[in-house]
C-alpha positions as CSV (number, residue, x, y, z in Angstrom):
1,X,0.0,0.0,0.0
2,X,1.2,3.5,-0.8
3,X,2.1,5.9,1.9
4,X,2.3,9.6,2.7
5,X,3.4,11.5,5.8
6,X,2.0,13.7,8.5
7,X,4.2,16.2,10.4
8,X,2.7,17.2,13.7
9,X,4.0,20.1,15.8
10,X,3.0,21.3,19.2
11,X,3.2,25.0,19.7
12,X,5.3,26.6,22.4
13,X,2.9,28.0,24.9
14,X,3.1,28.9,28.6
15,X,-0.3,27.4,29.4
16,X,0.1,23.7,29.9
17,X,3.8,23.6,29.0
18,X,4.6,20.9,31.6
19,X,2.0,18.5,30.2
20,X,2.6,16.1,27.4
21,X,-0.5,16.2,25.2
22,X,-1.6,13.0,23.4
23,X,-2.5,13.1,19.7
24,X,-4.9,10.4,18.5
25,X,-5.0,9.1,14.9
26,X,-8.0,7.0,13.8
27,X,-9.0,6.5,17.5
28,X,-5.6,5.2,18.7
29,X,-3.1,7.2,20.7
30,X,-0.3,8.1,18.3
31,X,2.2,10.0,20.5
32,X,2.4,12.4,23.5
33,X,4.0,15.7,22.5
34,X,6.0,18.0,24.8
35,X,5.8,21.7,24.2
36,X,7.6,22.7,21.0
37,X,8.1,19.1,19.8
38,X,7.7,18.1,16.2
39,X,7.5,14.6,14.7
40,X,6.8,13.1,11.3
41,X,4.9,9.8,10.8
42,X,4.2,7.6,7.8
43,X,0.5,7.1,7.0
44,X,-1.3,4.9,4.6
45,X,-2.9,6.6,1.7
46,X,-6.5,7.6,2.3
47,X,-8.7,9.4,4.9
48,X,-7.7,9.6,8.5
49,X,-9.1,11.3,11.7
50,X,-6.9,13.2,14.1
51,X,-7.6,14.9,17.4
52,X,-6.0,15.8,20.7
53,X,-7.2,14.9,24.2
54,X,-6.0,16.3,27.5
55,X,-7.3,16.9,31.0
56,X,-9.0,19.9,29.6
57,X,-11.1,17.9,27.2
58,X,-11.0,16.7,23.6
59,X,-10.6,18.8,20.4
60,X,-12.8,18.5,17.4
61,X,-12.0,15.6,15.1
62,X,-10.1,16.8,12.0
63,X,-10.5,14.7,8.9
64,X,-7.4,14.6,6.6
65,X,-6.8,12.9,3.3
66,X,-3.3,11.7,2.8
67,X,-2.1,11.1,-0.8
68,X,0.9,9.0,-2.0
69,X,4.2,10.9,-1.4
70,X,2.5,13.8,0.2
71,X,3.2,15.4,3.6
72,X,0.5,17.1,5.6
73,X,1.3,19.6,8.4
74,X,-0.7,19.7,11.6
75,X,0.0,22.3,14.3
76,X,-1.6,22.3,17.7
77,X,-1.5,23.9,21.1
78,X,-4.8,23.7,22.9
79,X,-6.5,23.8,19.5
80,X,-5.6,21.7,16.4
81,X,-5.2,23.2,12.9
82,X,-4.1,22.1,9.4
83,X,-1.4,23.9,7.4
84,X,-1.0,23.1,3.7
85,X,2.5,22.8,2.4
């Protein structure tokens, strides 16, 4: 199966800077991000759902479509947002 990539970056913010915030992909915990941390993950081609969840609640679910050899950029703090590259 063909793959693309997703780069996820957590903003540097004073609020909650000591917490690691988990990012969920397709309902499964993907990784817990420290403030300012950025990571890239391989994803299968197709539609995926991504959201963050912390002690303050859960973000809205964001649907993303990953194409072969494409990298999507997601940035988050206490909100999650998509950036096109």
